[in-house]
C-alpha positions as CSV (number, residue, x, y, z in Angstrom):
1,M,-0.1,-0.2,-0.2
2,C,1.2,3.4,-0.5
3,F,0.7,6.1,2.1
4,H,0.8,10.1,1.2
5,R,1.0,12.5,4.2
6,A,-1.1,15.3,3.6
7,H,-2.3,16.6,7.3
8,S,-1.0,16.8,10.7
9,Q,-1.4,13.5,12.9
10,E,-3.1,15.7,15.1
11,D,-5.7,16.6,12.8
12,L,-6.4,13.4,11.3
13,F,-6.6,10.8,14.4
14,Q,-9.6,10.9,16.6
15,E,-11.3,8.4,19.2
16,A,-12.8,5.7,16.8
17,N,-17.1,6.0,17.5
18,P,-17.7,2.5,18.8
19,M,-20.4,2.0,16.3
20,S,-17.8,3.3,13.2
21,K,-17.6,1.2,9.9
22,F,-14.8,-0.8,9.6
23,L,-12.1,-0.3,6.4
24,I,-10.3,-3.2,5.9
25,V,-6.8,-2.3,3.7
26,G,-5.7,-5.5,2.0
27,H,-7.5,-8.6,0.2
28,G,-5.3,-11.3,1.0
29,L,-6.7,-14.1,2.8
30,A,-6.3,-12.2,6.1
31,G,-8.0,-9.7,4.9
32,A,-11.1,-11.3,3.1
33,V,-11.4,-14.0,5.8
34,L,-11.6,-10.9,8.6
35,A,-14.1,-9.3,6.3
36,H,-16.6,-12.0,6.3
37,T,-16.0,-12.7,9.7
38,L,-17.1,-9.4,10.8
39,I,-19.7,-9.1,7.7
40,E,-21.3,-12.3,9.6
41,K,-21.6,-10.6,12.7
42,K,-23.8,-7.8,11.2
43,Q,-21.3,-5.5,10.8
44,D,-20.7,-2.6,8.3
45,V,-17.3,-3.5,6.1
46,S,-15.7,-2.0,3.3
47,V,-12.5,-3.7,1.6
48,M,-9.9,-1.7,-0.1
49,D,-7.5,-3.6,-2.2
50,T,-4.7,-2.0,-5.0
51,N,-3.9,-5.6,-6.4
52,L,-0.2,-5.5,-5.9
53,G,2.5,-7.9,-6.9
54,H,4.5,-10.2,-4.8
55,S,1.3,-11.1,-2.5
56,A,2.0,-14.2,-0.3
57,S,-2.1,-15.1,-1.0
58,S,-1.6,-14.8,-5.2
59,V,1.1,-17.8,-5.0
60,S,-0.4,-20.0,-2.1
61,V,-0.8,-23.2,-2.6
62,G,-3.1,-23.6,0.8
63,L,-1.3,-26.3,2.0
64,V,-2.2,-27.0,6.0
65,N,0.1,-29.2,7.5
66,P,-0.3,-30.1,11.2
67,L,3.5,-31.2,12.0
68,I,6.0,-29.0,10.8
69,G,10.2,-29.1,10.7
70,P,12.2,-31.5,11.2
71,K,11.2,-32.5,14.4
72,L,8.0,-33.1,13.3
73,N,6.2,-30.4,16.1
74,L,2.5,-29.8,16.6
75,P,1.8,-25.6,16.4
76,K,-0.2,-24.6,19.6
77,K,-3.8,-24.3,19.2
78,M,-3.7,-26.3,16.5
79,V,-7.0,-28.4,17.2
80,D,-8.6,-25.3,17.6
81,C,-7.9,-24.0,14.7
82,L,-8.4,-26.9,12.5
83,Q,-11.8,-26.9,14.3
84,V,-12.4,-23.1,13.5
85,N,-11.0,-23.9,9.8
86,Q,-13.7,-26.4,9.2
87,K,-16.4,-24.6,10.9
88,F,-15.8,-21.3,8.8
89,F,-14.7,-22.8,5.0
90,A,-17.9,-25.3,5.4
91,H,-20.3,-22.5,5.8
92,Y,-19.0,-20.7,2.8
93,E,-19.0,-23.8,0.8
94,K,-22.5,-24.2,1.5
95,T,-23.5,-20.2,0.9
96,W,-21.3,-19.4,-1.9
97,D,-21.9,-23.3,-3.5
98,Q,-18.3,-24.0,-4.1
99,N,-15.5,-26.1,-2.7
100,F,-12.8,-24.8,-0.9
101,Y,-11.3,-26.9,1.8
102,T,-10.4,-30.7,1.1
103,K,-8.7,-33.0,3.1
104,I,-5.9,-35.0,1.4
105,R,-3.8,-37.8,1.8
106,F,0.1,-36.4,2.9
107,N,3.1,-38.4,3.2
108,R,5.9,-37.4,5.4
109,I,9.3,-39.0,3.7
110,F,11.5,-39.2,6.5
111,T,15.2,-37.7,6.1
112,S,16.7,-40.2,8.3
113,E,16.5,-42.8,11.1
114,K,16.5,-40.2,13.8
115,Q,13.4,-38.4,12.4
116,K,11.8,-41.8,11.8
117,A,12.0,-42.8,15.6
118,I,10.7,-39.4,16.3
119,W,7.4,-40.1,14.5
120,Q,7.3,-43.2,16.2
121,K,7.9,-41.6,19.8
122,K,5.3,-39.1,19.2
123,S,2.6,-41.6,17.5
124,N,2.4,-42.8,21.8
125,Q,2.1,-39.4,22.9
126,P,-1.9,-38.5,23.4
127,Q,-1.5,-35.5,21.7
128,Y,0.0,-36.1,18.4
129,Q,-2.1,-39.5,18.0
130,S,-4.9,-37.7,15.9
131,F,-2.3,-36.5,13.7
132,I,0.1,-39.3,12.8
133,G,-1.0,-42.3,11.2
134,E,0.9,-45.7,9.9
135,V,4.5,-45.7,8.7
136,L,4.7,-47.0,5.0
137,K,7.5,-49.0,4.2
138,V,10.2,-48.4,1.9
139,S,8.8,-50.9,-0.9
140,Y,5.4,-49.0,-0.7
141,Y,7.5,-45.6,-2.1
142,Q,9.6,-47.7,-4.4
143,K,6.6,-49.0,-6.1
144,M,5.6,-45.4,-7.0
145,E,8.9,-44.4,-7.8
146,V,9.7,-42.5,-4.8
147,N,13.3,-42.2,-2.9
148,A,12.4,-43.2,0.7
149,E,15.3,-45.0,1.9
150,F,14.2,-44.0,5.6
151,A,10.6,-44.7,4.8
152,G,7.7,-42.4,5.8
153,G,4.5,-41.9,7.3
154,L,0.9,-40.7,7.1
155,T,0.4,-37.2,8.2
156,L,-3.2,-37.4,9.3
157,Q,-5.8,-34.1,9.4
158,T,-3.9,-32.5,6.7
159,Y,-6.1,-30.2,4.2
160,Q,-5.6,-27.8,1.2
161,L,-7.6,-24.2,0.7
162,Q,-7.9,-23.3,-2.4
163,V,-7.4,-20.0,-1.4
164,G,-7.5,-18.2,-5.2
165,D,-10.8,-19.6,-5.4
166,F,-12.0,-18.2,-2.3
167,L,-10.4,-14.6,-2.8
168,Q,-12.2,-14.3,-6.2
169,A,-15.7,-15.8,-4.6
170,S,-14.6,-13.3,-1.6
171,K,-14.0,-10.5,-3.8
172,E,-17.5,-11.1,-6.1
173,K,-19.7,-10.8,-2.5
174,L,-17.6,-7.8,-1.8
175,E,-18.5,-6.3,-4.8
176,E,-22.6,-7.3,-4.9
177,L,-22.8,-5.7,-1.2
178,N,-21.0,-2.6,-2.3
179,A,-18.0,-3.0,-0.2
180,W,-15.0,-3.4,-2.5
181,E,-12.8,-0.8,-3.7
182,I,-9.7,-1.0,-5.6
183,N,-7.6,2.5,-4.6
184,K,-4.4,3.0,-2.7
185,F,-4.9,4.0,0.9
186,K,-4.0,7.7,1.3
187,E,-3.3,9.1,4.6
188,D,-5.6,11.5,4.0
189,S,-8.3,8.7,3.7
190,L,-8.1,8.7,7.4
191,T,-11.6,9.6,9.6
192,S,-13.2,9.0,12.9
193,K,-15.7,7.9,10.8
194,F,-14.0,4.3,10.5
195,K,-11.9,2.0,12.5
196,I,-9.3,1.2,10.0
197,I,-7.7,-2.4,10.0
198,F,-4.4,-3.1,8.1
199,C,-4.5,-6.2,6.7
200,E,-1.9,-5.7,3.9
201,G,0.6,-8.5,4.2
202,F,4.5,-7.9,3.9
203,R,3.4,-4.3,2.7
204,V,3.2,-3.1,6.1
205,L,7.0,-2.4,6.0
206,E,5.2,0.8,4.3
207,N,3.0,1.4,6.9
208,P,4.2,4.7,8.7
209,W,1.9,3.4,12.2
210,F,3.0,-0.1,12.2
211,N,6.2,-0.2,10.5
212,Y,8.0,0.0,13.8
213,L,7.2,-4.0,14.5
214,P,9.4,-6.5,14.2
215,F,8.0,-8.1,10.9
216,E,10.7,-10.5,9.0
217,P,8.9,-10.8,5.6
218,A,10.4,-13.3,3.3
219,R,10.1,-14.1,-0.1
220,G,9.2,-18.2,-1.3
221,E,9.4,-19.8,-4.9
222,V,6.8,-22.3,-6.2
223,L,6.7,-24.1,-9.3
224,K,3.7,-25.5,-11.1
225,V,4.9,-29.0,-13.5
226,T,2.6,-31.1,-15.2
227,G,3.3,-35.2,-16.1
228,D,3.7,-37.8,-13.4
229,R,1.5,-37.7,-10.5
230,H,2.2,-38.8,-6.8
231,E,0.8,-38.4,-3.8
232,A,1.1,-35.2,-1.8
233,M,4.1,-35.4,0.4
234,S,7.0,-33.7,1.9
235,N,10.6,-34.2,3.1
236,G,10.5,-30.6,4.3
237,S,9.9,-29.4,0.8
238,W,6.7,-30.7,-1.0
239,Y,4.8,-31.7,-3.4
240,L,1.0,-31.4,-4.0
241,P,-0.9,-32.5,-6.5
242,Q,-4.2,-30.4,-8.2
243,Q,-7.3,-31.8,-9.5
244,N,-6.7,-30.6,-12.8
245,G,-3.6,-32.9,-13.4
246,D,-0.8,-30.4,-12.5
247,A,1.1,-30.3,-9.6
248,F,2.8,-27.6,-7.3
249,M,6.2,-28.0,-5.6
250,G,8.2,-25.8,-3.3
251,S,9.3,-24.0,-1.5
252,T,12.0,-21.5,-1.1
253,W,12.8,-18.9,1.5
254,D,14.5,-15.4,1.0
255,H,14.5,-12.6,3.2
256,K,16.5,-10.2,1.5
257,N,15.4,-9.9,-2.3
258,L,11.7,-9.5,-1.3
259,T,10.3,-8.0,-4.8
260,I,12.7,-9.3,-7.6
261,G,9.9,-12.7,-8.5
262,P,11.2,-16.0,-9.9
263,T,15.0,-16.4,-9.6
264,N,16.9,-19.7,-11.1
265,K,18.5,-20.3,-8.4
266,G,15.2,-20.7,-6.5
267,K,14.1,-23.5,-9.8
268,E,17.0,-25.5,-8.6
269,E,16.4,-25.5,-5.1
270,I,13.2,-26.7,-5.5
271,I,14.1,-29.3,-8.2
272,K,17.2,-30.5,-5.9
273,N,15.4,-30.4,-2.9
274,C,12.4,-32.5,-4.2
275,K,14.5,-35.4,-6.3
276,F,13.1,-37.7,-3.9
277,L,9.9,-37.7,-6.1
278,K,12.0,-39.0,-9.3
279,L,10.0,-36.8,-11.9
280,K,11.2,-37.9,-14.9
281,N,8.3,-36.8,-17.3
282,N,7.5,-33.5,-15.6
283,Q,7.8,-30.1,-17.5
284,I,7.4,-26.9,-15.7
285,S,4.5,-25.0,-16.4
286,C,4.8,-22.3,-14.3
287,H,7.2,-20.2,-11.9
288,L,5.9,-18.4,-8.9
289,S,7.1,-16.0,-6.5
290,G,5.5,-14.3,-3.3
291,V,6.3,-12.7,0.0
292,R,5.0,-14.1,3.2
293,S,4.3,-11.7,6.1
294,G,6.2,-13.0,8.7
295,T,7.5,-11.8,11.7
296,K,10.8,-12.4,14.3
297,D,8.8,-14.7,16.8
298,R,6.8,-16.5,14.0
299,N,3.5,-15.4,15.9
300,P,1.0,-13.3,14.0
301,I,0.8,-9.3,14.9
302,L,-2.6,-8.3,16.2
303,G,-4.3,-5.2,17.8
304,V,-5.0,-1.4,18.0
305,H,-2.3,1.5,17.6
306,P,-1.1,2.2,20.8
307,K,-2.0,5.7,20.7
308,H,-4.4,5.9,17.6
309,K,-7.4,4.3,18.4
310,N,-9.0,3.8,15.1
311,L,-6.4,2.4,13.8
312,F,-5.8,-1.7,13.9
313,L,-3.6,-4.3,12.5
314,F,-3.9,-8.0,11.4
315,N,-0.9,-9.6,10.1
316,G,1.9,-11.3,10.0
317,F,0.9,-15.0,9.4
318,G,3.6,-15.8,7.3
319,S,3.7,-19.6,6.0
320,R,0.7,-20.8,8.3
321,G,-1.8,-18.3,7.4
322,T,-4.1,-21.3,5.5
323,T,-3.9,-23.1,9.4
324,N,-4.2,-19.9,11.6
325,I,-6.2,-16.8,9.8
326,P,-10.0,-18.4,10.7
327,Y,-8.8,-18.5,14.3
328,Y,-7.2,-15.7,15.0
329,A,-9.9,-13.3,12.8
330,E,-12.6,-15.0,15.4
331,K,-10.2,-13.7,18.4
332,M,-10.1,-10.6,16.4
333,S,-13.4,-9.9,16.1
334,E,-14.1,-10.7,19.9
335,F,-11.6,-8.3,20.5
336,L,-13.0,-5.3,18.4
337,L,-16.3,-6.0,19.0
338,E,-16.8,-7.2,22.4
339,E,-13.6,-5.5,24.1
340,K,-12.1,-9.2,24.6
341,N,-8.4,-9.3,25.0
342,L,-6.0,-10.6,22.4
343,P,-4.3,-13.7,22.9
344,K,-0.4,-12.2,24.4
345,E,1.4,-14.1,22.2
346,V,-0.1,-12.1,19.5
347,N,-0.9,-8.8,20.7
348,L,1.1,-6.1,19.2
349,L,1.5,-5.0,23.0
350,R,4.1,-7.1,23.6
351,F,6.4,-5.1,21.5
352,S,5.6,-1.8,23.8
């Protein structure tokens, strides 16, 4: 988003009316989910978006994977997040007559005997039992022409969200409600008539009211391939087949060169990391790049500006946005409408 200074802050910022209209700046997954969460609660909402490039949502493959990292950790609140996801997307699938959120069969390819032992140990822990499935033998993967010398296991409760389809449907519904605008947010748009919620992803770095916060965005690259088909799987990098016959492979991390777009280095890195797939006949049909709006402590940042009480932030979800945005949208709506406290680990006041 671009901001232009027009007046003094003393003139612009006033105490927001509790019944004021919500203006959401940014229509990535965070802005869209929060907008419909508030609309569902009978709030007057408008969304402003500039459709700028490099957004994470525009290239997101929507993977919801409950076991992350080489140690197969289960993120906090995962059970709650999955429950809210199911309820949220089931509602809009029924209301909008579209499918967005699908359970998938997902293989975790072990990278070492140590990781296999971690899997087996955690399978006996109560909090993991609904997420860790059976161990599949090396011979099973050999038949699929997958190199899995340490075997693999099925990750349960894994989903894929069709992010692009959801955002397109959201835009159409907002247009029907006369609640959609393509425009750059300008400082002279500030008024006490609105509660303004910034959901502009990594472009929060350009936001004069919230750019002091410790955001740590990262550019990620994704390949779309056609050809040989495999089940969805990951060894840290992932392969995710689509219903139309294509598949996505990814991803990379780059904290420095945020807006340079797809690179040969990124493509080579993805291909190298996904060699376990033996993709003999696949062709790259598309090479994508987007910037995740991450934070230094890996938790999203939500809340109200310390001084300006009609300015709010809902941002910093990083690579786990498809998992936890609906959950935190509910928490944000309770904060806005019911004055409930935000969870401490995501409240922007933790950086005061």
